[in-house]
C-alpha positions in Angstrom: -14.1 60.5 -24.6 -13.3 61.7 -21.1 -11.8 59.3 -18.6 -14.9 59.9 -16.4 -17.1 58.5 -19.2 -15.5 55.1 -18.9 -17.2 52.4 -17.0 -15.5 50.4 -14.2 -15.8 46.7 -15.1 -14.6 43.6 -13.3 -13.9 40.5 -15.5 -13.2 37.0 -14.5 -10.1 35.6 -16.3 -9.6 31.8 -16.2 -8.0 28.9 -18.0 -7.2 25.3 -17.4 -5.6 24.5 -20.8 -2.0 25.9 -20.8 -3.2 28.6 -18.4 0.0 30.5 -18.0 0.3 31.0 -21.7 -3.4 31.6 -22.5 -4.1 34.1 -19.7 -1.0 36.1 -20.7 -2.1 36.0 -24.4 -5.7 37.0 -23.5 -4.5 40.0 -21.3 -2.2 41.1 -24.1 -5.1 41.3 -26.6 -7.4 42.8 -24.0 -5.1 45.6 -23.1 -5.1 46.7 -26.8 -8.8 47.3 -26.5 -9.5 48.4 -22.9 -7.6 49.9 -20.0 -6.5 47.3 -17.5 -6.4 49.1 -14.2 -5.6 46.2 -11.8 -5.4 42.4 -11.5 -6.3 40.3 -8.5 -4.4 37.5 -7.0 -4.7 34.3 -9.2 -5.9 31.1 -7.6 -5.5 27.5 -8.7 -8.8 25.6 -8.3 -10.1 22.2 -9.2 -12.4 22.1 -12.3 -15.9 22.2 -11.0 -17.6 18.8 -11.4 -14.7 17.5 -13.5 -12.0 15.9 -11.4 -10.3 14.5 -14.6 -9.6 18.0 -15.9 -6.5 20.0 -15.0 -6.8 22.7 -12.4 -7.9 26.2 -13.4 -6.0 29.5 -12.8 -8.6 32.1 -11.9 -8.4 35.8 -11.3 -10.2 39.1 -11.7 -9.2 42.0 -13.9 -10.5 45.6 -13.2 -10.8 47.5 -16.5 -12.2 50.7 -17.8 -14.1 50.8 -21.1 -16.5 53.0 -23.0 -18.3 49.9 -24.3 -21.7 48.8 -23.0 -21.9 45.3 -21.5 -23.2 43.5 -24.6 -20.7 45.2 -26.9 -17.8 44.4 -24.6 -18.9 40.7 -24.5 -19.6 40.4 -28.2 -16.9 42.6 -29.8 -14.0 42.1 -27.3 -14.3 39.1 -24.9 -15.8 36.5 -27.2 -13.4 37.3 -30.1 -10.4 37.0 -27.7 -11.7 33.6 -26.6 -12.1 32.6 -30.3 -8.7 33.9 -31.3 -7.1 31.8 -28.6 -9.0 28.7 -29.7 -12.0 28.4 -27.4 -14.9 26.6 -29.0 -18.2 26.7 -27.3 -19.9 23.3 -26.9 -23.0 22.0 -25.2 -20.8 21.0 -22.3 -20.9 24.0 -19.9 -18.0 22.5 -18.0 -15.6 21.6 -20.8 -11.9 22.5 -20.4 -11.2 26.1 -21.5 -8.1 27.6 -23.0 -9.6 30.9 -21.9 -12.8 32.1 -20.2 -13.5 35.8 -20.0 -16.8 36.9 -18.3 -18.2 40.2 -17.0 -18.7 39.9 -13.2 -19.6 43.5 -12.4 -20.4 46.6 -14.5 -20.2 49.6 -12.2 -23.5 49.6 -10.3 -25.5 48.0 -13.2 -28.0 45.3 -12.7 -28.8 43.4 -15.9 -30.8 40.1 -16.3 -31.6 39.2 -19.9 -30.9 36.5 -22.5 -27.5 38.1 -23.2 -26.1 38.2 -19.7 -26.7 38.6 -16.0 -24.8 41.3 -14.1 -23.7 41.0 -11.3 -22.7 37.4 -12.2 -24.6 35.1 -9.9 -21.6 32.9 -9.5 -19.7 35.6 -7.5 -21.3 34.6 -4.2 -21.1 30.9 -5.0 -17.5 30.5 -6.1 -14.9 31.6 -3.5 -12.2 32.2 -6.1 -14.4 34.9 -7.8 -15.3 36.5 -4.5 -11.7 36.4 -3.4 -10.5 38.1 -6.6 -13.1 40.9 -6.2 -12.3 41.3 -2.6 -8.6 41.5 -3.4 -9.3 44.5 -5.6 -12.1 46.1 -3.5 -12.2 44.8 0.0 -15.3 46.7 1.0 -17.3 46.0 -2.1 -21.1 45.5 -1.9 -22.7 43.9 -5.0 -25.3 46.1 -6.8 -28.7 45.3 -5.4 -27.3 43.7 -2.3 -27.3 45.1 1.2 -24.4 43.2 2.8 -20.7 43.3 1.9 -19.4 40.6 -0.4 -17.0 39.5 2.3 -20.0 38.3 4.4 -20.6 35.5 1.8 -17.3 33.8 2.6 -15.8 32.5 5.8 -12.2 33.4 6.5 -11.4 29.7 6.4 -12.9 29.3 2.9 -10.8 32.2 1.5 -7.7 31.1 3.3 -8.0 27.6 1.8 -7.7 28.9 -1.8 -4.4 28.0 -3.4 -2.6 31.3 -4.4 -0.2 31.2 -7.3 2.0 34.0 -6.1 4.7 33.8 -8.8 2.2 33.9 -11.7 0.2 36.7 -10.0 3.4 38.8 -9.6 4.4 38.3 -13.2 1.0 39.3 -14.5 0.9 42.4 -12.3 4.4 43.5 -13.4 3.5 43.0 -17.1 -0.1 44.3 -17.2 -0.8 46.9 -14.5 0.3 50.5 -14.1 
């Protein structure tokens, strides 16, 4: 397969259970199956709706893959989560050893039982928007007319807690 046949994909990468260990482990497994092109800054954020849970580490990975969205989700992302011990429960906001989700798939717009792309949380969760903007500052979401940056105030993005040391270690270990 030619490099030009590979899709650009942005993934959210998050954990609030031993995140420094689990994110590294997930990226190790992931890079054996796709090409990791870039990693965003990683942010420490409170667990949504769960003040009793530890903070999350959240970032975005830019990858290239020949796989279609459903195949990437079912044959790569979910097996990585399972291998690292994530168990899906009825609690959507349960603590997670690892959470890998497709945010963007090139210019694709999908909305079916399997997945929604672009991920609707991108414009609602500043840490997702910030991660994408870190990798593509002028990005416009497929199907949208305004730049992603228009969804977030400068103050909102500036208030995010950056984990510089962790971000630097990940970039040194996983990006070209």
